[in-house]
C-alpha positions in Angstrom: -27.4 -65.9 -69.0 -26.8 -62.3 -67.9 -25.8 -61.6 -64.3 -26.5 -58.2 -62.9 -24.6 -56.7 -59.9 -23.3 -53.4 -58.8 -19.8 -54.3 -60.0 -20.8 -56.3 -63.0 -18.5 -59.2 -62.0 -19.6 -62.9 -62.1 -17.8 -66.2 -61.4 -16.3 -68.0 -64.4 -18.9 -69.9 -66.4 -21.9 -67.8 -65.1 -22.5 -65.8 -68.3 -22.0 -62.1 -68.9 -21.8 -59.6 -66.2 -23.6 -56.2 -66.3 -23.1 -53.4 -63.8 -26.4 -52.0 -62.5 -27.4 -50.4 -59.2 -30.8 -51.7 -58.5 -31.6 -48.5 -56.5 -31.4 -46.6 -59.9 -34.8 -47.2 -61.4 -33.9 -46.0 -64.9 -30.8 -48.2 -65.0 -32.9 -51.3 -63.9 -35.5 -50.5 -66.5 -32.9 -50.3 -69.3 -31.2 -53.6 -68.1 -34.5 -55.5 -68.2 -35.4 -54.0 -71.6 -32.0 -54.9 -73.1 -32.0 -58.5 -71.6 -35.6 -59.3 -72.4 -35.4 -62.1 -69.8 -37.5 -65.3 -69.8 -36.5 -66.0 -66.2 -35.4 -63.6 -63.5 -33.6 -64.7 -60.3 -33.7 -61.9 -57.7 -31.1 -62.5 -55.0 -29.7 -59.0 -54.6 -29.9 -57.4 -51.2 -28.0 -56.0 -48.2 -28.2 -59.5 -46.6 -26.4 -59.3 -43.2 -28.7 -59.4 -40.2 -25.9 -58.0 -38.0 -25.3 -55.1 -40.3 -29.0 -54.4 -40.6 -29.0 -53.5 -36.9 -26.1 -51.0 -37.5 -27.7 -49.4 -40.6 -31.5 -50.1 -40.5 -32.5 -47.2 -42.7 -30.1 -48.1 -45.4 -31.1 -51.8 -45.2 -34.8 -50.9 -45.6 -34.3 -48.2 -48.1 -32.1 -50.1 -50.5 -33.7 -53.6 -50.2 -37.3 -52.3 -50.6 -36.3 -49.6 -53.2 -34.5 -52.2 -55.3 -37.6 -54.5 -55.1 -39.9 -51.8 -56.4 -37.5 -50.9 -59.2 -37.1 -54.5 -60.4 -40.8 -55.3 -60.2 -41.7 -52.1 -62.1 -39.1 -52.9 -64.8 -40.3 -56.5 -65.2 -44.0 -55.3 -65.4 -43.2 -52.8 -68.2 -40.4 -54.6 -70.1 -40.8 -58.4 -69.5 -44.3 -59.1 -68.1 -44.2 -62.7 -69.2 -40.9 -63.5 -67.4 -40.8 -66.2 -64.7 -39.5 -64.7 -61.5 -37.8 -66.6 -58.7 -37.9 -64.1 -55.8 -35.4 -65.0 -53.1 -36.6 -63.9 -49.7 -35.3 -65.3 -46.4 -36.3 -67.6 -43.5 -35.7 -64.5 -41.3 -39.2 -63.3 -42.2 -40.6 -66.0 -39.8 -39.0 -64.4 -36.7 -39.3 -66.4 -33.5 -41.1 -69.7 -34.4 -43.9 -71.0 -32.3 -42.9 -74.6 -33.3 -40.2 -76.4 -35.3 -39.7 -77.2 -38.1 -41.2 -74.0 -39.7 -43.7 -74.5 -42.5 -44.6 -72.0 -45.2 -48.0 -71.6 -43.5 -46.5 -70.3 -40.3 -46.9 -66.6 -39.6 -44.5 -64.0 -40.9 -43.2 -62.0 -37.8 -39.8 -60.5 -38.7 -37.5 -59.8 -35.8 -34.8 -57.6 -37.3 -34.5 -54.8 -39.9 -33.2 -57.1 -42.6 -36.1 -59.5 -42.1 -38.6 -56.5 -42.3 -37.1 -55.5 -45.6 -37.5 -59.1 -47.0 -41.0 -59.4 -45.8 -41.8 -56.0 -47.5 -40.4 -57.4 -50.7 -42.6 -60.4 -50.5 -45.7 -58.2 -49.9 -44.7 -56.3 -53.0 -44.6 -59.5 -54.9 -48.1 -60.3 -53.9 -49.3 -56.9 -55.0 -47.6 -57.1 -58.4 -48.7 -60.7 -59.0 -52.3 -60.0 -58.2 -52.5 -56.6 -59.9 -50.4 -57.2 -63.0 -50.3 -61.0 -63.3 -46.6 -61.3 -62.8 -45.5 -64.9 -62.5 -43.6 -65.0 -59.2 -42.5 -67.9 -57.1 -41.0 -67.0 -53.7 -38.1 -68.9 -52.1 -37.4 -68.7 -48.4 -33.9 -70.1 -48.0 -32.6 -70.9 -44.6 -28.9 -70.4 -43.8 -26.6 -71.4 -46.7 -22.9 -71.3 -47.1 -20.0 -72.6 -49.2 -16.9 -71.6 -51.1 -16.8 -67.9 -52.0 -19.0 -66.6 -49.2 -17.9 -63.4 -47.4 -16.7 -63.8 -43.8 -19.4 -61.6 -42.4 -21.4 -64.9 -42.3 -20.7 -67.4 -39.6 -19.6 -70.5 -41.5 -17.3 -68.6 -43.8 -15.9 -66.7 -40.8 -15.1 -70.0 -39.0 -13.5 -71.4 -42.2 -11.4 -68.3 -42.7 -10.1 -68.4 -39.1 -9.2 -72.1 -39.6 -7.4 -71.4 -42.9 -5.4 -68.6 -41.2 -4.5 -70.9 -38.4 -3.2 -73.6 -40.8 -1.3 -71.0 -42.8 0.4 -69.7 -39.7 1.2 -73.1 -38.4 -0.8 -72.7 -35.2 -0.9 -75.5 -32.7 -3.9 -73.9 -30.9 -6.7 -71.8 -32.4 -9.2 -69.5 -30.7 -12.4 -69.4 -32.8 -14.6 -66.4 -32.1 -18.4 -66.5 -32.5 -21.4 -64.8 -31.2 -24.0 -66.7 -29.0 -22.8 -70.3 -29.1 -26.3 -71.6 -28.5 -28.0 -70.0 -31.5 -29.1 -72.7 -34.0 -29.4 -72.4 -37.7 -30.5 -74.7 -40.5 -27.6 -74.9 -43.0 -27.7 -76.1 -46.6 -24.8 -76.0 -49.0 -25.1 -73.1 -51.5 -24.7 -75.6 -54.4 -27.9 -77.4 -53.2 -29.6 -74.0 -52.8 -28.8 -73.0 -56.4 -30.2 -76.3 -57.6 -33.4 -75.6 -55.8 -33.7 -72.2 -57.4 -33.3 -73.7 -60.9 -36.0 -76.2 -60.2 -38.3 -73.5 -58.9 -37.9 -71.6 -62.1 -39.8 -74.4 -63.7 -42.5 -74.5 -61.0 -45.7 -73.2 -62.6 -47.9 -73.0 -59.4 -46.2 -70.1 -57.8 -46.4 -69.7 -54.1 -43.8 -69.8 -51.3 -41.2 -72.6 -50.8 -38.8 -73.1 -47.9 -35.3 -74.2 -49.0 -33.8 -75.9 -46.1 -32.0 -79.0 -44.8 -34.5 -79.8 -42.0 -31.9 -79.8 -39.3 -30.2 -77.1 -37.3 -26.8 -76.7 -35.8 -25.6 -74.4 -33.0 -22.6 -72.2 -33.4 -20.8 -74.3 -30.8 -21.6 -77.5 -32.8 -20.2 -75.9 -36.0 -17.0 -75.0 -34.2 -16.8 -78.7 -33.1 -17.1 -79.8 -36.7 -14.4 -77.4 -37.6 -12.2 -78.8 -34.8 -12.5 -82.3 -36.3 -11.5 -80.9 -39.8 -8.4 -79.1 -38.7 -7.0 -81.6 -36.2 -4.4 -81.9 -34.8 -4.8 -78.1 -34.3 -6.5 -77.6 -30.9 -9.6 -75.5 -31.3 -10.9 -73.3 -28.4 -14.4 -71.8 -28.9 -14.7 -68.2 -27.5 -17.9 -66.2 -27.4 -17.2 -62.6 -28.4 -19.7 -60.3 -26.7 -19.3 -57.8 -29.6 -20.7 -60.5 -32.0 -23.8 -61.3 -29.9 -26.8 -59.8 -31.6 -29.8 -58.1 -29.9 -33.1 -59.9 -30.1 -31.6 -63.1 -31.4 -33.9 -65.8 -32.7 -32.5 -68.9 -31.1 -33.5 -71.6 -33.6 -34.6 -71.5 -37.2 -35.2 -74.9 -38.8 -37.3 -75.4 -41.9 -39.7 -78.0 -43.4 -38.8 -78.4 -47.1 -41.6 -80.9 -47.8 -43.5 -78.5 -50.1 -40.4 -77.9 -52.2 -39.6 -81.6 -52.3 -43.2 -82.5 -53.3 -43.3 -79.9 -56.1 -39.8 -80.5 -57.6 -38.2 -83.6 -56.0 -35.5 -81.5 -54.5 -33.6 -82.7 -51.5 -30.3 -81.5 -50.0 -27.4 -83.7 -51.0 -24.2 -82.1 -49.6 -23.5 -82.8 -45.9 -22.5 -79.9 -43.6 -19.0 -81.3 -42.9 -18.3 -81.3 -46.7 -19.5 -77.7 -47.0 -17.2 -76.6 -44.1 -14.2 -78.5 -45.5 -14.7 -77.1 -49.0 -15.0 -73.6 -47.6 -11.8 -74.0 -45.5 -10.0 -75.2 -48.7 -11.3 -72.2 -50.6 -10.0 -69.8 -48.0 -6.6 -71.5 -48.0 -6.4 -70.9 -51.7 -7.5 -67.3 -51.4 -5.0 -66.6 -48.6 -2.2 -68.3 -50.4 -2.9 -66.1 -53.4 -3.0 -63.0 -51.2 -6.3 -61.9 -52.9 -8.1 -61.0 -49.7 
């Protein structure tokens, strides 16, 4: 397995790392030519919704530009490759009903979501025009050890790990809107779904989700149980409240389950506990 990233670094046991900027079309073409892949998993993107509001032009430019470069390289150098194209539940926008199914309309409500919807449209164009074998995954929120703290669960876990390290008796946990609900799945379950989708021959679009959503306030409550006897106080930080927030995103994964047998296996509390433990290890090693 070859893992492509801007830095060329990969976790232990994940194969060789190659440094490639997907915004550099010539470099992407050469990487695909050299690798001659049978399967391509495309996950690379500027993936923060919050940051997409701060830098919308960069988010659209890099995410869509990278999509074009990758599809062109695969078309020319590896047209028979199986492609697992990772999009996002954010493309749905404000849902008319819950849970969200793949047949529901795509109505992106933030710059990041627009960039992912554009990538999906490009997939349709390249699949119909050139016969590329593309299956699209729409993952809902997912977290676990190793995630950057710009995402909610990892931010909560890091705050808890810092409180434990400092011997705090009381901990103020900062979030944005406490009522916003998201459908969380452990990243290890998500990766298992992607591997199964690589074997799915029918193509199409598949939600990857747990089927239940938790509010930010409920996540803080779970964290409080994990770090007891530390007293946890939930504080809404106005600076973290996003404009035009979609209040609830919860997905129906029945199409994926029917096609592959996949179901989420790791409960949310375990994901949170493992992420807190990971941050404790990182902070103890002074690597962040």
